[in-house]
C-alpha positions in Angstrom: -3.5 -53.2 -75.2 -4.8 -49.6 -75.3 -7.5 -50.5 -72.8 -4.9 -52.0 -70.5 -2.8 -48.8 -70.6 -5.8 -46.7 -70.1 -6.9 -48.7 -67.1 -3.4 -48.5 -65.6 -3.2 -44.8 -66.2 -6.5 -44.3 -64.4 -5.3 -46.4 -61.5 -2.1 -44.4 -61.2 -4.0 -41.1 -61.4 -6.3 -42.3 -58.6 -3.3 -43.2 -56.5 -1.8 -39.7 -57.1 -5.0 -38.0 -56.1 -5.3 -40.1 -52.9 -1.7 -39.4 -52.0 -2.0 -35.7 -52.6 -5.2 -35.6 -50.6 -3.5 -37.3 -47.6 -0.4 -35.2 -48.0 -2.5 -32.0 -48.1 -4.5 -33.2 -45.1 -1.3 -33.9 -43.2 0.1 -30.5 -44.0 -3.1 -28.7 -42.9 -3.4 -30.7 -39.7 0.3 -30.1 -38.9 -0.1 -26.4 -39.6 -3.0 -26.0 -37.1 -1.0 -28.0 -34.5 2.3 -26.2 -35.0 1.0 -22.7 -35.5 -0.1 -22.0 -31.9 3.3 -23.2 -30.7 5.1 -20.8 -33.1 2.8 -17.9 -32.2 3.3 -18.5 -28.5 7.0 -18.7 -28.9 7.1 -15.5 -30.9 5.0 -13.6 -28.3 7.2 -14.7 -25.5 10.5 -14.0 -27.2 9.9 -11.2 -29.7 6.8 -9.3 -28.8 7.8 -6.9 -25.9 5.0 -4.5 -26.3 2.6 -6.4 -24.0 3.6 -7.2 -20.4 2.8 -10.8 -19.7 2.9 -12.3 -16.3 1.7 -15.9 -16.5 -0.9 -14.9 -13.9 -1.8 -18.1 -12.1 1.8 -19.3 -11.7 3.1 -16.0 -10.6 0.3 -15.4 -8.2 0.8 -18.8 -6.6 4.6 -18.3 -6.4 4.2 -14.8 -4.9 1.8 -16.0 -2.3 3.9 -19.1 -1.3 7.3 -17.4 -1.7 9.3 -16.8 1.5 9.2 -13.0 1.4 12.1 -12.6 3.9 14.3 -11.9 0.9 12.3 -8.9 -0.3 15.2 -6.5 0.3 17.4 -8.5 -2.2 15.8 -6.5 -4.9 15.9 -3.1 -3.1 16.3 -0.2 -5.4 18.6 2.6 -4.4 16.2 5.4 -3.8 16.1 8.6 -1.7 13.2 10.1 0.1 12.4 12.4 -2.8 11.6 9.4 -4.9 9.6 7.6 -2.3 7.6 10.6 -1.1 7.4 12.5 -4.4 3.6 12.6 -4.3 3.6 13.8 -0.7 6.2 16.4 -1.3 4.2 17.7 -4.2 1.1 18.1 -2.0 3.2 19.7 0.7 3.6 22.7 -1.6 -0.1 23.2 -1.8 -1.2 26.8 -1.6 -4.5 25.9 0.0 -4.6 27.4 3.5 -6.2 25.0 6.0 -8.3 26.3 8.8 -7.1 25.6 12.3 -10.2 25.1 14.4 -10.3 25.5 18.2 -11.0 22.5 20.5 -14.5 23.8 21.2 -15.3 24.2 17.5 -14.0 20.6 16.8 -15.9 19.3 19.8 -19.1 21.0 18.5 -18.6 19.4 15.1 -18.2 16.0 16.6 -21.4 16.4 18.5 -23.2 17.7 15.5 -22.4 14.6 13.4 -22.8 12.3 16.4 -19.2 11.1 16.3 -18.0 9.4 19.5 -15.6 6.6 20.2 -18.1 4.4 22.0 -20.1 4.0 18.8 -17.0 3.4 16.8 -15.9 0.6 19.2 -19.4 -1.0 19.0 -20.1 -0.6 15.3 -16.6 -0.4 13.8 -17.8 2.5 11.7 -15.9 5.9 11.6 -17.5 9.2 10.6 -15.5 10.7 7.7 -14.4 13.9 9.7 -11.4 15.4 8.1 -9.5 17.7 10.5 -6.4 19.1 8.7 -4.6 20.7 11.7 -4.5 20.0 15.4 -6.1 22.6 17.6 -3.5 24.6 19.6 -5.6 24.4 22.7 -5.4 20.6 22.9 -2.5 20.9 25.2 -4.6 23.0 27.6 -7.2 20.2 28.1 -6.6 19.3 31.7 -8.6 16.1 31.7 -6.3 13.4 30.3 -9.2 11.2 29.1 -10.8 14.1 27.2 -7.5 15.1 25.6 -6.8 11.5 24.5 -10.3 11.1 23.1 -10.0 14.4 21.2 -6.7 13.2 19.7 -7.9 9.8 18.8 -11.1 11.2 17.1 -9.0 13.5 15.0 -6.4 11.0 13.8 -8.5 7.9 13.6 -10.4 8.8 10.3 -7.1 9.9 8.7 -5.4 6.6 9.5 -8.4 4.5 8.3 -8.6 6.6 5.1 -4.9 6.0 4.2 -5.2 2.3 5.1 -8.2 2.1 2.9 -6.3 3.5 -0.1 -3.6 0.9 0.4 -6.3 -1.8 0.6 -7.8 -0.7 -2.7 -4.3 -0.6 -4.3 -3.6 -4.1 -3.0 -6.8 -5.4 -4.4 -6.0 -3.9 -7.8 -2.5 -5.4 -7.6 -4.0 -8.9 -7.2 -6.4 -8.2 -10.0 -3.5 -7.4 -12.3 -1.7 -10.6 -11.1 -4.7 -12.7 -12.1 -4.5 -11.5 -15.7 -2.3 -12.8 -18.5 -1.6 -9.4 -19.8 -1.9 -5.8 -18.8 -3.4 -2.7 -20.4 -1.3 0.5 -20.8 -3.2 2.1 -17.9 -2.4 -0.9 -15.6 1.3 -0.8 -16.7 1.5 3.0 -15.9 -0.1 2.3 -12.5 2.4 -0.4 -11.8 5.3 2.0 -12.7 3.9 4.5 -10.3 3.7 2.0 -7.5 7.2 0.6 -8.1 8.5 4.1 -7.6 6.4 4.8 -4.5 7.4 1.6 -2.8 11.0 1.6 -3.9 11.2 -1.7 -5.7 12.6 -2.8 -9.0 10.4 -2.8 -12.1 8.4 -6.0 -12.4 9.4 -7.1 -8.9 5.8 -8.0 -8.0 6.8 -10.2 -5.1 8.4 -7.3 -3.2 5.6 -4.9 -4.2 3.1 -7.3 -2.7 5.0 -7.4 0.6 5.3 -3.7 0.9 1.9 -2.6 -0.4 0.0 -3.4 2.8 -1.7 -1.8 5.8 -0.5 -1.0 9.3 -2.9 -1.8 12.1 -4.8 1.3 13.2 -4.0 0.6 16.9 -0.3 0.7 16.2 -0.5 3.9 14.2 -2.5 5.6 16.9 -0.1 4.4 19.6 2.9 5.7 17.7 1.3 9.1 17.0 0.3 9.4 20.7 3.9 8.6 21.8 5.6 10.8 19.2 3.4 13.8 19.9 2.5 13.5 23.6 -1.1 13.0 22.5 -1.0 15.9 20.1 0.8 18.5 22.3 4.4 18.5 20.8 5.9 21.4 19.0 6.4 19.2 15.9 2.7 18.2 15.8 1.3 21.7 16.3 3.8 23.6 14.1 4.6 21.0 11.5 1.7 18.6 11.5 4.2 15.9 12.2 2.4 13.1 14.0 5.2 10.5 13.8 8.4 12.4 14.2 9.7 11.4 10.8 13.2 12.6 10.0 14.2 14.3 6.8 17.4 15.3 5.1 16.0 17.0 2.0 12.4 18.0 2.8 11.1 21.0 4.7 11.3 20.4 8.5 11.7 21.6 12.0 15.1 21.4 13.7 15.0 19.5 17.1 16.1 21.9 19.9 18.3 19.3 21.6 19.9 17.9 18.5 23.4 16.6 18.8 26.2 18.4 17.0 26.9 17.1 13.6 23.3 15.8 13.1 21.7 17.8 10.3 18.4 16.0 10.2 15.1 17.7 10.8 11.6 16.5 11.7 9.7 16.5 8.5 7.0 19.2 8.2 3.7 18.5 6.5 0.9 20.6 4.9 -1.7 18.6 6.7 -2.1 15.8 9.2 -3.3 13.6 6.4 0.0 13.8 4.6 1.9 13.0 7.8 -0.1 9.7 8.1 0.6 8.9 4.5 4.3 9.5 4.9 4.4 7.3 8.0 2.8 4.4 6.3 5.2 4.8 3.3 8.1 4.9 5.7 7.2 1.6 7.5 6.4 0.0 4.1 9.7 0.9 2.4 12.6 1.6 4.8 15.0 -1.3 5.2 15.0 -0.7 9.0 11.5 -2.2 9.1 12.1 -5.2 6.9 11.4 -7.6 9.8 8.1 -5.8 10.5 7.0 -6.4 6.9 8.2 -10.0 7.1 6.1 -10.6 10.3 3.1 -9.0 8.6 3.5 -11.3 5.6 3.6 -14.3 7.8 0.4 -13.3 9.5 -1.2 -12.8 6.0 0.0 -16.2 4.9 -1.6 -17.8 8.0 -4.9 -15.9 7.4 -4.5 -14.1 10.7 -5.4 -10.5 11.5 -2.6 -8.0 11.6 -1.7 -7.9 15.3 -0.2 -4.5 16.4 1.5 -6.0 19.5 3.3 -8.6 17.3 4.4 -6.0 14.7 5.4 -3.5 17.4 8.2 -6.0 18.4 10.0 -4.9 15.2 10.0 -1.2 15.9 13.0 -1.1 18.3 14.9 1.0 15.8 12.1 3.6 15.4 13.4 5.4 18.5 16.7 5.7 20.3 15.1 4.0 23.4 14.9 0.7 21.5 13.2 -2.1 23.5 11.8 0.5 25.9 10.0 2.1 23.0 8.3 -1.2 22.2 7.1 -1.6 25.8 5.7 1.9 25.8 3.8 1.3 22.5 2.3 -2.0 23.9 1.3 -0.2 27.1 -0.5 2.6 25.1 -2.3 0.0 23.0 -3.4 -2.0 26.0 -4.4 0.8 28.4 -6.4 2.7 25.8 -7.9 -0.5 24.2 -6.8 0.7 20.8 -7.1 -2.8 19.2 -10.9 -2.2 19.2 -10.3 0.2 16.3 -8.4 -2.2 14.1 -11.5 -3.4 12.2 -12.9 0.1 11.9 -14.1 1.2 8.4 -14.7 4.7 7.2 -18.3 5.7 6.4 -18.7 7.3 2.9 -18.6 11.1 2.9 -21.2 13.3 1.2 -18.9 13.6 -1.8 -18.7 9.8 -2.1 -22.4 9.6 -1.9 -22.9 12.3 -4.5 -20.6 10.4 -6.9 -23.0 7.4 -6.7 -26.1 9.5 -7.7 
């Protein structure tokens, strides 16, 4: 009898051990299965310190999304917010040297900078001319005056487009990540402000953070300044006739009564180009231009200045006539040959690599 009880006791004990083993195993396996789900849920709903963007899904959605609705998330901003970095540089106390046409021409010859080579090689010498020469309006030969103007503004336009291209590449890099560093988040905050979009509205930011064809920029600068001879260009470095209501500017001589706008004045030609690109990339008036540009991007086509010019009828009071003039300037001066131009590195750029 005692042996029977002992045998039964051992049998029950073995069953308990086996049961506990399986129960423990079940709990452990369940823990490792459920834990990631709990952690993922917690990070999404309770941890707000890290900006997560579900990179691949967002990137695909942004690329495929119909960006015609980009203005739906427009932020109420004024020019002081959109141009804050430009306005800050406008207060620079550095006095730029205004060279004469002969001095500039000598500089171009010294560095072997000519438009024929640019058209052939698509490479632009990094010549930075901060102010237009006053004598440019005295150049009697129309072709020489145009060439001088193009050679001055071309490096400035390519340089600003290059900055946007680098920013756009960085934006796509950020979109390809699951989370962002503090530096990346601060950079995004800065770009949201510059491009006048709501925080975290990456779709609209992508639409606005893009280049303007070099040929279109040159054509508009030529039209607005009379190839560099206007009072606004020579006194205010205003290449694109951009209006202002809060910044420093020059009052148009024939302004209608009741209109208190001015043509914005810039410290340098470079800032004028930057403000122009910012204007086309943010103002609601040019929403259709940005939409057309996005459609070209989605079709893997080059940005065509004549297509985008169709949406600049509100840039000037002449409307459709203004578009015709721009297209004529682009065609007659073969400006599209500069669209693929890239800026050669400056001596400073090369020094930074040594």
